[in-house]
N, CA and C of each residue as an Amber inpcrd file, in Angstrom:
protein
   678
  83.1270000 100.6270000  76.4820000  84.3350000 101.9010000  76.8420000
  85.8090000 101.6470000  76.8410000  86.2840000 100.2360000  77.4910000
  87.3980000 100.1780000  77.8950000  88.4170000 100.5360000  76.1680000
  87.5430000 100.1960000  75.2960000  88.3220000 100.6700000  73.8110000
  88.8730000 101.9160000  73.6830000  88.3720000 102.9990000  74.4930000
  88.9170000 104.2720000  74.5680000  90.2610000 104.3040000  75.4080000
  90.3960000 103.4990000  76.4040000  91.2470000 103.6220000  77.0950000
  92.5890000 102.8810000  76.6650000  93.8060000 103.1690000  76.2540000
  94.9580000 102.6760000  75.9920000  96.0940000 102.9970000  76.6380000
  96.3630000 102.3130000  77.6270000  97.5790000 102.3570000  78.6500000
  98.8110000 102.4320000  77.7100000  99.6470000 103.1410000  78.2280000
 100.8000000 103.4610000  77.1930000 101.8230000 102.6740000  77.6850000
 102.2000000 102.3390000  79.2140000 103.5040000 101.6180000  79.6460000
 103.0480000 100.2810000  79.4700000 104.0380000  99.3350000  79.6360000
 104.2050000  97.7960000  79.6130000 103.2370000  97.4850000  81.2500000
 103.8240000  98.3450000  82.4330000 103.1960000  97.8570000  83.3930000
 101.6180000  98.3390000  83.4860000 101.2060000  99.5570000  82.8030000
  99.8040000  99.9890000  82.6180000  98.9590000  98.8430000  81.8600000
  99.5930000  98.3610000  80.6540000  99.1130000  97.2950000  79.9140000
  98.5410000  96.0290000  80.5080000  99.6180000  95.6810000  81.6720000
  99.7410000  94.2630000  82.6200000  98.4260000  94.5850000  83.3510000
  98.5510000  96.0280000  84.2240000  97.5930000  96.1800000  85.0450000
  95.8690000  96.1200000  84.4390000  95.9300000  96.8610000  83.3010000
  94.8520000  96.7660000  82.2920000  94.2860000  95.5090000  82.2000000
  95.1490000  94.5980000  81.4080000  94.6190000  93.3630000  81.2960000
  94.3670000  92.5290000  82.4920000  95.0180000  92.7460000  83.6030000
  94.7090000  91.7280000  85.0040000  93.0890000  92.2430000  85.5750000
  92.9430000  93.4430000  85.3970000  91.5820000  93.8750000  85.5210000
  90.6720000  93.6950000  84.9700000  90.7530000  93.8740000  83.4880000
  89.7270000  93.0360000  82.5070000  89.7410000  91.6250000  82.8940000
  90.5940000  90.8810000  83.0810000  90.4310000  89.5690000  83.3670000
  89.6400000  88.9540000  84.5480000  90.0140000  89.9130000  85.4270000
  89.3300000  89.6040000  86.8740000  88.2430000  89.9710000  86.5180000
  87.6450000  91.1210000  85.7710000  86.0890000  91.0980000  86.1080000
  85.5550000  90.1020000  85.1020000  85.9910000  89.8520000  84.0700000
  85.6840000  88.5010000  83.0640000  85.4130000  87.3730000  83.8660000
  86.2290000  86.9430000  84.7410000  86.3260000  85.5200000  85.6700000
  85.0570000  85.9130000  86.5450000  84.9750000  86.8980000  87.2270000
  84.0870000  87.0090000  88.1200000  82.5310000  86.5870000  87.3940000
  82.4310000  87.6250000  86.4160000  81.2090000  87.2460000  85.5800000
  81.0060000  85.7820000  85.3510000  81.9380000  85.7260000  84.6450000
  81.9760000  83.8980000  84.1260000  81.7010000  82.9400000  85.1890000
  82.1710000  83.2160000  86.6820000  82.0900000  82.2100000  87.5590000
  80.6300000  82.5890000  88.0250000  80.0370000  83.5820000  88.2980000
  78.6780000  83.8070000  88.3140000  77.7590000  83.2480000  87.6420000
  78.0450000  83.3970000  86.3240000  77.3960000  82.6920000  85.2450000
  77.1420000  81.3260000  85.4960000  78.4910000  80.8280000  85.2600000
  78.3160000  79.3130000  85.6950000  77.7450000  78.5010000  86.9570000
  78.0570000  79.3520000  88.1250000  77.4780000  78.9290000  89.5000000
  75.9090000  78.6760000  89.1510000  75.2760000  79.8760000  88.7590000
  74.1460000  79.8330000  88.6500000  73.2740000  78.8780000  87.6650000
  74.0400000  78.9490000  86.6450000  73.4500000  77.8670000  85.5270000
  73.7970000  76.4420000  85.8870000  74.6570000  76.0320000  86.7590000
  74.9970000  74.6500000  87.2880000  73.7800000  74.4330000  88.2470000
  73.5530000  75.4260000  89.1270000  72.6640000  75.3280000  90.1440000
  70.9810000  75.0180000  89.5370000  70.9600000  75.6380000  88.6740000
  69.5750000  75.6390000  87.9350000  69.4150000  74.3800000  87.2830000
  70.4870000  73.9420000  86.7280000  70.3910000  72.4480000  86.1850000
  70.2130000  71.5040000  87.0990000  71.0370000  71.3920000  88.1280000
  70.9410000  70.3170000  89.3830000  69.6240000  70.6420000  89.8290000
  69.2450000  71.6300000  90.2350000  67.7080000  71.7170000  90.7200000
  66.6400000  71.2040000  89.7950000  66.6930000  71.2930000  88.8740000
  65.2340000  71.1360000  87.7970000  65.5020000  69.9300000  87.0970000
  66.9080000  69.4660000  86.9680000  66.9770000  68.2350000  86.3960000
  67.0480000  67.1810000  87.4860000  67.8930000  67.3970000  88.3310000
  68.2970000  66.1790000  89.3250000  67.8460000  66.0660000  90.6510000
  67.2360000  67.5810000  90.7250000  66.3130000  67.7920000  92.1770000
  67.5220000  67.6740000  93.3170000  68.3410000  68.4780000  92.9860000
  69.4390000  68.6830000  93.8650000  70.1440000  70.2670000  93.7880000
  70.8150000  70.6040000  94.7530000  71.6010000  72.0440000  94.3320000
  72.6970000  72.2340000  95.2050000  73.5140000  72.9260000  94.8080000
  74.6350000  73.3870000  95.5740000  74.2970000  74.3910000  96.5760000
  74.0910000  74.0750000  97.9450000  73.4590000  74.9210000  98.9490000
  74.3090000  76.1550000  98.9860000  75.6570000  76.1550000  98.6720000
  76.3140000  77.5630000  98.7210000  76.5560000  78.2050000  97.3360000
  75.7130000  78.0580000  96.4830000  75.8330000  78.8120000  95.2150000
  75.1570000  79.8930000  95.1700000  73.9640000  80.2410000  96.0970000
  73.4910000  81.4550000  96.1770000  74.1660000  82.4450000  96.8750000
  75.0030000  82.2670000  97.9470000  76.0040000  83.0060000  98.7300000
  77.0470000  83.2720000  98.0910000  77.6700000  82.4650000  97.2980000
  78.9690000  82.5660000  96.5220000  78.6500000  83.4110000  95.4790000
  77.5720000  83.1950000  94.7870000  76.9210000  84.2560000  93.9380000
  76.8710000  85.7490000  94.0700000  76.2400000  86.0000000  95.4020000
  76.2150000  87.3450000  96.2070000  77.4750000  87.7850000  96.3730000
  78.3430000  87.0690000  97.0470000  79.9430000  87.5740000  96.9260000
  80.6030000  87.9980000  95.9870000  80.3200000  87.1280000  94.7430000
  80.8990000  87.7040000  93.5350000  80.4980000  88.8350000  93.1680000
  79.1390000  88.7380000  93.1110000  78.3940000  90.1210000  92.6400000
  79.0840000  91.4290000  93.4630000  79.2520000  91.2610000  94.8210000
  79.9380000  92.5040000  95.6450000  81.0930000  92.4720000  95.0430000
  82.0000000  91.4940000  94.8790000  83.3410000  91.6590000  94.3290000
  83.1230000  92.2960000  92.8790000  82.1940000  92.0160000  92.0090000
  82.2470000  92.9120000  90.5680000  81.7200000  94.2520000  90.9020000
  81.1040000  94.4930000  91.6190000  80.6650000  95.6740000  91.9960000
  81.8440000  96.9210000  92.6170000  82.4370000  96.2560000  93.5670000
  83.6240000  96.8020000  94.0690000  84.7420000  97.1470000  93.2370000
  85.1780000  95.9690000  92.7380000  86.5800000  96.1180000  91.7930000
  85.8640000  96.7160000  90.7030000  84.9290000  96.7600000  90.2390000
  84.3810000  97.5460000  88.8100000  84.3160000  98.8680000  88.8690000
  83.8790000  99.2670000  90.0650000  83.9460000 100.7060000  90.0650000
  85.0560000 101.6530000  89.8790000  86.1490000 101.1440000  90.3390000
  87.3230000 101.7470000  90.1290000  87.8130000 101.6800000  88.4250000
  87.4800000 100.6260000  88.0630000  87.9690000 100.2430000  86.5800000
  86.9560000 101.1690000  85.9930000  85.7550000 101.2260000  86.2940000
  84.8610000 102.0210000  85.6840000  85.5270000 103.6690000  85.3800000
  86.0930000 104.1420000  86.5300000  86.6020000 105.6070000  86.7900000
  87.9560000 105.5610000  85.7800000  88.5290000 104.5800000  85.6930000
  89.7190000 104.5220000  84.9260000  89.4190000 104.6460000  83.3950000
  88.4000000 104.0690000  82.9820000  88.4840000 104.0730000  81.4150000
  86.9280000 104.9060000  81.3430000  87.0100000 105.8450000  82.1870000
  85.5520000 106.6160000  81.8980000  84.2520000 106.2070000  81.4310000
  83.8980000 105.0110000  82.0000000  82.6880000 104.4480000  81.7790000
  81.4830000 104.9930000  82.7560000  81.7490000 105.5940000  84.1800000
  80.6660000 106.0290000  84.6340000  79.9190000 107.0560000  83.8820000
  78.6720000 107.1920000  83.9630000  77.7950000 108.3680000  83.5420000
  77.5260000 109.2440000  84.4190000  77.4330000 110.5000000  83.8140000
  77.3700000 111.8360000  84.5460000  76.5050000 112.9940000  83.6570000
  76.0610000 113.7830000  84.5800000  75.5690000 114.8970000  84.0200000
  76.5650000 116.1990000  84.0150000  76.4290000 116.6260000  82.7000000
  77.8090000 117.6410000  82.5760000  76.9600000 118.8860000  81.5090000
  75.5810000 119.0120000  81.9370000  74.9040000 120.4250000  81.4020000
  75.5340000 121.4980000  81.6030000  75.8210000 121.6270000  82.8250000
  76.1730000 122.9170000  83.4200000  77.5850000 123.1690000  82.8120000
  78.4810000 122.2940000  82.9260000  79.9200000 122.6240000  82.4070000
  79.8540000 122.6400000  80.9360000  78.8390000 122.1710000  80.1570000
  78.9040000 122.4870000  78.9330000  78.6640000 123.9520000  78.5660000
  77.8630000 124.5880000  79.6220000  77.5780000 125.8810000  79.4250000
  78.7150000 127.0980000  79.6140000  79.6890000 126.4850000  79.9980000
  80.6870000 127.4610000  80.5370000  82.0220000 127.3870000  79.5730000
  82.7980000 128.1030000  79.9110000  84.2810000 128.1070000  79.2220000
  85.2710000 127.1460000  79.4830000  86.0920000 126.9620000  78.8460000
  87.6920000 125.9970000  79.5640000  87.9270000 126.2940000  80.7280000
  88.0730000 127.6910000  80.9700000  88.4770000 127.9480000  82.5350000
  87.6620000 127.3900000  83.5230000  86.3190000 127.9670000  83.5210000
  85.8510000 127.6150000  84.7710000  85.3520000 126.2330000  84.8590000
  85.2750000 125.4900000  83.2990000  84.9530000 124.0020000  83.6570000
  86.1600000 123.2720000  84.1240000  87.4440000 123.7120000  83.8970000
  88.3760000 123.1570000  84.4690000  88.3640000 123.3510000  86.0570000
  88.1770000 124.4380000  86.8130000  87.9700000 124.6610000  88.0730000
  86.7840000 123.9170000  88.5890000  85.5690000 123.5190000  87.9050000
  84.3210000 122.7780000  88.1670000  85.0780000 121.0950000  88.2400000
  85.6740000 120.7280000  87.5720000  86.3330000 119.5370000  87.3270000
  87.2870000 119.1170000  88.6110000  88.1030000 120.0320000  88.8470000
  88.9270000 119.7760000  89.9510000  88.4940000 120.0810000  91.1090000
  87.0960000 120.9130000  91.6540000  86.2660000 120.8700000  92.5300000
  85.5440000 119.5600000  92.8240000  85.1110000 119.1500000  91.7960000
  84.3730000 117.5810000  91.9190000  85.3290000 116.4780000  91.8970000
  86.4310000 116.7450000  91.7530000  87.4510000 115.7750000  92.0420000
  87.9630000 115.6910000  93.2840000  88.2210000 116.9830000  93.9790000
  88.3300000 117.0820000  95.3910000  87.4250000 116.4360000  96.1890000
  86.0310000 116.7670000  95.9940000  84.8210000 116.3900000  96.7920000
  84.8440000 114.7670000  96.6770000  85.1500000 114.0720000  95.3680000
  85.1330000 112.7550000  95.1530000  86.0750000 112.1320000  95.9780000
  87.6580000 112.7810000  96.0040000  88.8040000 112.2690000  96.7500000
  88.4070000 112.4070000  98.3520000  87.7340000 113.1450000  98.8390000
  87.4570000 113.1060000 100.0920000  86.0210000 112.1300000 100.3900000
  85.2370000 112.1760000  99.5490000  84.3030000 110.7540000 100.0150000
  84.9800000 109.4270000  99.9000000  85.8150000 109.3300000  98.8330000
  86.3030000 108.3080000  98.7610000  87.2800000 107.6930000  99.8410000
  87.7190000 108.9690000 100.6320000  88.8080000 108.7170000 101.8050000
  87.9900000 108.4890000 102.9610000  86.8520000 109.0580000 103.0430000
  85.9670000 108.8110000 104.4780000  85.2970000 107.3440000 104.0770000
  85.2940000 107.0350000 102.8630000  84.8450000 105.2770000 102.4090000
  85.5520000 104.1520000 103.0230000  86.8330000 104.8580000 102.4460000
  87.9420000 104.0250000 102.7450000  88.1500000 103.8950000 104.1600000
  87.9860000 104.6290000 105.0780000  88.0910000 104.8070000 106.3820000
  87.0620000 103.6010000 107.0530000  85.8630000 103.8010000 106.4900000
  84.7200000 103.1260000 107.0690000  84.8880000 101.6420000 106.5050000
  85.3550000 101.5260000 105.3950000  85.5890000 100.0330000 105.0090000
  86.6110000  99.1040000 105.5830000  88.0170000  99.9970000 105.8840000
  88.6320000  99.1210000 106.6760000  88.2920000  98.9890000 108.1450000
  87.6000000 100.0900000 108.7630000  86.5460000  99.6970000 109.9380000
  86.1120000  98.5340000 110.1920000  85.1820000  98.2960000 108.7940000
  84.1950000  97.2230000 108.8210000  84.9370000  95.9750000 108.6490000
  86.2440000  95.8530000 108.0000000  86.6920000  94.8410000 107.4250000
  87.5380000  94.0450000 108.4430000  88.2970000  95.3840000 109.3100000
  89.1810000  95.0740000 110.3180000  89.3080000  93.9000000 111.2030000
  88.1370000  93.9080000 112.1340000  87.9310000  92.9640000 113.0750000
  87.7190000  91.5320000 112.3300000  87.2830000  91.2290000 111.2030000
  87.0390000  90.1690000 110.6040000  88.5830000  89.6100000 109.8060000
  89.2180000  90.5820000 109.8090000  90.7990000  90.2170000 109.4570000
  91.9170000  89.9390000 110.8650000  91.3240000  90.3150000 112.1030000
  92.3850000  90.3450000 112.9930000  93.0200000  91.6410000 113.4850000
  92.6760000  92.6360000 112.7160000  93.2140000  93.7220000 112.8660000
  92.4010000  94.9990000 113.6660000  93.0880000  96.0910000 113.9340000
  92.4080000  97.2150000 114.9360000  91.5990000  97.8780000 113.9600000
  90.4540000  98.6620000 114.5470000  89.7250000  99.5630000 113.7310000
  90.3600000 101.1830000 114.1720000  90.2190000 102.1120000 113.1500000
  90.9800000 103.4640000 113.4940000  89.9180000 104.2830000 114.5350000
  90.5520000 104.9490000 115.1070000  89.6340000 105.8920000 115.8780000
  89.2580000 106.9660000 115.4330000  88.5380000 107.9970000 115.7910000
  87.8420000 108.9510000 115.1960000  86.6040000 108.7340000 114.2740000
  85.9810000 109.7530000 114.1220000  84.3380000 109.6690000 113.9190000
  84.7230000 109.8240000 112.2640000  85.5040000 110.5370000 111.7810000
  85.4380000 110.9910000 110.4690000  86.7630000 110.7250000 109.7850000
  87.5600000 111.2310000 110.6470000  89.1970000 110.6570000 109.9970000
  89.8920000 109.9950000 110.8850000  90.8370000 109.2280000 110.2930000
  91.5000000 108.3410000 111.4680000  92.4560000 109.0810000 112.1830000
  92.4700000 108.6310000 113.5670000  93.1090000 109.1380000 114.6950000
  94.0600000 107.8470000 115.3800000  94.6850000 107.3840000 114.6270000
  95.6020000 106.0240000 115.2000000  94.4720000 104.8240000 115.2600000
  94.9920000 103.7920000 115.8970000  94.0570000 102.7740000 116.0400000
  93.8490000 102.2970000 117.1330000  92.5880000 101.6190000 117.4110000
  91.9520000 101.4010000 118.8150000  91.6680000 100.0370000 119.0910000
  92.0790000  99.4880000 119.9960000  91.9150000  98.0430000 120.2960000
  90.5550000  97.3870000 119.8220000  90.5860000  96.3920000 119.0310000
  89.1540000  96.0120000 118.4200000  89.0650000  94.5110000 118.6690000
  87.8640000  93.9720000 119.5270000  87.8690000  92.4580000 119.2320000
  88.0270000  91.8700000 117.9980000  88.9860000  90.7900000 118.2850000
  89.3970000  89.7570000 116.9490000  87.9100000  89.1200000 116.8660000
  87.5990000  89.4330000 115.3230000  86.4000000  88.3370000 114.7950000
  86.6020000  87.6580000 113.6610000  87.8690000  87.2420000 113.6920000
  88.5450000  86.4160000 112.7630000  87.9100000  84.7170000 112.7670000
  87.2950000  84.5470000 113.5310000  86.8570000  83.2250000 113.5300000
  85.7010000  83.2860000 112.8720000  84.9360000  84.2440000 112.5520000
  83.6520000  84.4640000 111.7840000  83.7290000  83.7380000 110.5330000
  82.6600000  82.9800000 110.1100000  82.4270000  82.1120000 108.9750000
  81.4020000  82.4970000 108.2920000  81.6230000  82.1870000 106.8900000
  80.5820000  82.3860000 105.9320000  79.3960000  81.6190000 106.2530000
  78.1490000  81.5960000 105.5540000  76.9410000  80.7760000 106.1940000
  77.2810000  79.4570000 105.5750000  77.4410000  79.1890000 104.1380000
  77.4160000  77.7650000 103.4290000  78.6390000  77.4400000 102.5490000
  79.6240000  78.3520000 102.5360000  80.7160000  78.1010000 101.3860000
  81.5630000  77.1730000 102.1860000  81.9580000  76.1370000 101.8380000
  82.9790000  75.0910000 102.2090000  84.4560000  75.7450000 102.3840000
  85.0010000  75.4970000 103.2740000  86.5870000  75.7520000 103.3680000
  87.6850000  75.1110000 102.7170000  87.8940000  75.5960000 101.6030000
  89.0450000  74.9580000 100.6530000  90.2110000  74.4110000 101.4830000
  90.4590000  72.8760000 101.5150000  91.5470000  72.7180000 102.0860000
  93.2810000  73.1340000 101.8810000  93.1640000  73.6660000 100.6990000
  94.3840000  74.3580000 100.3380000  94.4830000  75.6160000 101.0890000
  93.4220000  76.1270000 101.6540000  93.9340000  77.4120000 102.6860000
  93.8530000  77.0680000 104.0640000  93.9400000  75.8700000 104.1780000
  93.7320000  75.4930000 105.9540000  95.2730000  76.0610000 106.6200000
  96.0660000  76.5140000 105.7200000  97.2480000  77.2080000 106.4800000
  97.1190000  78.3360000 107.1270000  95.8430000  78.8420000 106.7990000
  95.8210000  80.4060000 107.4910000  95.1090000  80.1590000 108.9120000
  94.9300000  78.7030000 109.2470000  93.9350000  78.7180000 110.4730000
  95.0340000  78.8730000 111.4410000  96.1820000  78.6620000 111.4210000
  96.9900000  78.6970000 112.5550000  97.2770000  80.7150000 112.7750000
  97.8090000  81.0330000 111.9650000  97.8000000  82.5250000 112.4710000
  96.6020000  83.4120000 112.4000000  95.5720000  83.0670000 111.8520000
  94.4730000  83.7550000 111.8720000  93.1460000  83.2000000 112.7590000
  93.2160000  81.8950000 113.0510000  92.0960000  81.2660000 114.1960000
  92.9140000  80.5010000 115.2770000  94.1740000  80.9150000 115.5460000
  94.7600000  80.2920000 116.7700000  94.7250000  78.7890000 116.6680000
  94.7420000  78.2800000 115.2610000  94.9380000  76.9560000 115.0100000
  93.6720000  76.0430000 115.0230000  92.3440000  76.9480000 115.2810000
  91.4080000  76.1140000 115.2280000  90.8780000  75.7240000 113.8620000
  89.8800000  74.9630000 113.6650000  89.5370000  74.2770000 112.3570000
  88.4820000  75.4780000 111.7770000  88.5640000  75.5810000 110.5870000
  87.2310000  76.4800000 110.1370000  86.5090000  75.3880000 109.3250000
  85.2620000  75.3840000 109.7500000  84.3030000  74.6750000 109.0740000
  83.5920000  75.2830000 107.8290000  83.5050000  76.7360000 107.5570000
  83.2180000  77.4550000 106.4990000  84.2850000  78.1420000 106.1850000
  84.2070000  78.9740000 105.0020000  85.1560000  79.9460000 104.3020000
  84.9920000  81.0310000 105.4850000  86.4550000  81.6440000 106.3110000
  86.0190000  82.6380000 106.9640000  85.7710000  83.9020000 106.3520000
  85.1970000  84.7790000 106.9310000  84.3340000  85.7140000 106.2360000
  85.4850000  86.9820000 105.9440000  86.6520000  87.0400000 106.4300000
  87.5490000  87.8680000 106.1560000  88.1140000  87.9430000 104.6910000
  87.7580000  86.6690000 104.0100000  88.3770000  86.5440000 102.5990000
  87.5140000  87.1900000 101.5330000  85.9640000  86.9020000 101.7200000
  85.2180000  87.6140000 100.7990000  85.3070000  88.8500000 101.1640000
  85.1740000  89.4520000 102.3980000  84.9170000  90.8450000 102.9260000
  86.1710000  91.7020000 102.4190000  87.2530000  90.9700000 102.1790000
  88.7980000  91.7930000 101.8230000  88.3830000  92.7380000 100.7090000
  87.3880000  92.3970000  99.7040000  87.2260000  93.3420000  98.6310000
  86.7530000  94.7800000  98.9300000  86.2770000  94.9180000 100.1060000
  85.5850000  96.3140000 100.6170000  86.8030000  96.9320000 100.8380000
  87.7800000  96.8960000 101.6960000  88.9500000  98.0330000 101.8560000
  89.5760000  97.7830000 100.6140000  89.7420000  96.9910000  99.7850000
  90.5720000  96.8670000  98.7320000  90.0060000  97.5520000  97.3290000
  88.6930000  97.1530000  97.2190000  87.9320000  98.0720000  96.4400000
  87.9790000  99.4370000  96.4060000  87.7540000  99.9000000  97.7410000
  87.6290000 101.2060000  97.8790000  88.8200000 101.8440000  97.6430000
  90.1670000 101.2160000  98.1870000  91.4890000 101.8460000  98.1720000
  91.6960000 102.1120000  96.9780000  91.3780000 100.9500000  95.8650000
  91.7670000 101.2100000  94.4550000  90.6130000 102.4400000  93.6400000
  89.5510000 102.5230000  94.1920000  88.6440000 103.5780000  93.8580000
  89.1450000 104.9020000  94.0940000  90.0160000 104.8390000  95.3210000
  90.4040000 106.1200000  95.6890000  91.8160000 106.6350000  94.9100000
  92.6390000 105.5010000  94.5990000  93.9460000 105.6850000  93.6620000
  93.2330000 106.0130000  92.3630000  92.1490000 105.2550000  91.8940000
  91.6690000 105.7690000  90.3400000  91.4290000 107.0450000  90.5060000
  90.4950000 107.5880000  91.4180000  90.2200000 109.0490000  91.5450000
  91.5010000 109.6130000  91.4000000  92.5120000 109.6340000  92.3010000
  93.4280000 110.3890000  92.4390000  94.1410000 110.5940000  90.8690000
  94.2780000 109.5160000  90.3690000  94.6730000 109.4470000  88.7590000
  94.0750000 110.2470000  87.7620000  92.5900000 110.3100000  88.2670000
  91.7400000 111.1810000  87.2220000  92.0930000 112.5850000  87.5330000
  92.3180000 112.9560000  88.9050000  92.3110000 114.4680000  89.2780000
  93.6380000 114.5980000  88.7070000  94.4190000 114.0050000  88.9450000
  95.7640000 114.4170000  88.3770000  95.9520000 114.8230000  86.8450000
  95.2680000 113.9700000  86.2030000  94.9580000 114.0250000  84.4920000
  94.3520000 115.3580000  84.1930000  93.2910000 115.6620000  85.3500000
  92.3600000 116.8430000  84.9950000  93.5580000 118.2320000  85.2130000
  94.1940000 117.9210000  86.2620000  95.0670000 119.1350000  86.7480000
  96.3090000 119.1020000  85.7610000  96.6300000 118.2510000  84.7250000
  97.5920000 118.5100000  83.6570000  96.7620000 118.7700000  82.4490000
  95.7520000 118.7330000  82.4950000  94.9540000 119.0500000  81.3420000
  94.9840000 117.6970000  80.1990000  94.8590000 116.3960000  80.8000000
  94.9740000 115.1690000  79.7950000  93.3000000 114.8350000  79.4970000
  92.4430000 115.4720000  80.6710000  91.1440000 114.8780000  80.6480000
  90.4510000 116.1880000  81.0070000  89.2430000 116.6180000  80.6470000
  88.3030000 117.5990000  81.1040000  87.6460000 117.4230000  82.3730000
  87.2310000 116.2040000  82.8370000  86.4750000 116.0400000  83.7820000
  86.7450000 114.4430000  84.1030000  86.3320000 114.1930000  85.1900000
  86.2170000 112.7110000  85.7990000  85.1260000 111.8200000  84.9330000
  84.4620000 112.4990000  84.8330000  83.2740000 111.9200000  83.9900000
  82.9350000 112.3280000  82.5830000  83.4870000 111.4000000  81.7090000
  83.4790000 112.0410000  80.1160000  82.7120000 110.8100000  79.3160000
  81.7840000 110.1150000  79.6790000  81.1660000 108.9580000  79.1400000
  79.8010000 109.4540000  78.5600000  79.4940000 109.5630000  77.5470000
  78.3130000 110.2110000  76.9770000  77.4570000 108.8410000  76.0750000
  77.0470000 107.7350000  76.6230000  76.4650000 106.8670000  76.1700000
  75.4650000 106.9430000  75.3270000  74.7230000 107.5270000  75.8250000
  73.4510000 108.5350000  75.3370000  73.3650000 108.8090000  74.0940000
  74.5390000 109.7870000  73.9150000  74.7790000 110.6500000  72.6430000
  75.4540000 109.6790000  71.7380000  76.5670000 108.7050000  72.5150000
  76.9110000 107.4890000  71.3160000  75.9260000 106.7850000  70.3990000
  74.9750000 106.3580000  71.7200000  73.8650000 105.5600000  70.9880000
  73.0910000 106.3220000  69.8290000  72.7790000 107.4590000  69.9960000
  72.1650000 108.2590000  69.1050000  72.9320000 108.4280000  67.9240000
  74.0540000 108.8260000  67.9310000  74.9200000 108.6080000  67.0140000
  75.0300000 107.2470000  66.1310000  74.8310000 106.3380000  66.6940000
  75.1360000 104.8930000  66.0250000  73.9900000 104.3630000  65.3800000
  72.8260000 104.9600000  66.0060000  71.6050000 104.8120000  65.2240000
  71.0430000 105.8490000  64.1400000  71.5860000 106.8590000  64.2110000
  71.8360000 107.9240000  63.0430000  72.7800000 107.3780000  61.8110000
  73.9840000 106.7040000  62.3540000  74.6560000 106.2040000  61.3880000
  74.3060000 104.8760000  60.6630000  73.4230000 103.9220000  61.2150000
  72.7120000 102.7380000  60.6480000  71.7500000 103.5390000  59.6220000
  70.8720000 104.4180000  60.2550000  69.9080000 104.6190000  59.5140000
  70.1550000 105.4300000  58.1830000  71.4830000 106.1030000  58.2820000
  72.1750000 106.7220000  57.2000000  72.6670000 105.8990000  56.0270000
  73.2540000 104.6440000  56.3330000  73.5530000 103.4100000  55.4120000
  72.3180000 102.5350000  54.9560000  71.2080000 102.5060000  55.6060000
  69.8640000 102.0200000  54.9660000  69.5210000 103.0550000  53.7860000
């Protein structure tokens, strides 16, 4: 689907390249860790005890980072049967209404993501049940560690500001958990971009992917060639 997305500015191309590279690296690391662990287990009767947790974290990063990328390149699937039955004007109104609902949902999700991650990062949660009403004092949980992932020595510099100088035995949770507020904030940004494009007439809807129709067209084309 990314082939249909063509960023026009140099910054857009750089960001697009970074996102695709990050997704490829995450997928590559998941595959590599899993493959090495299988070889170690069945050939050498050994295993990387942290491999499973690292793979789970990378999968979460892939999902939370990839959902905003899919909005940008219109790779999400959707049902547009009703929109296809109406004219351009009503279709645009429906698209803007759905965009507004998606933005509200992403905003609420962003608040929840921050409130969940903030204690692990040594920050305060937001007050209010639905919308932020300032910050409330929150117990610092930056000392929480992952279960099995070792702490890299090159990250020891964070022990001073984040853990009052105390030693981390394992990787602190605020590092892998950071993808939660970051990924949701990026999703909100991409949805806002898509809504702006709908408003300006650059796209008809947030979801414009038709994988099933494309697959049928490909099969029809292959059959015609035969």
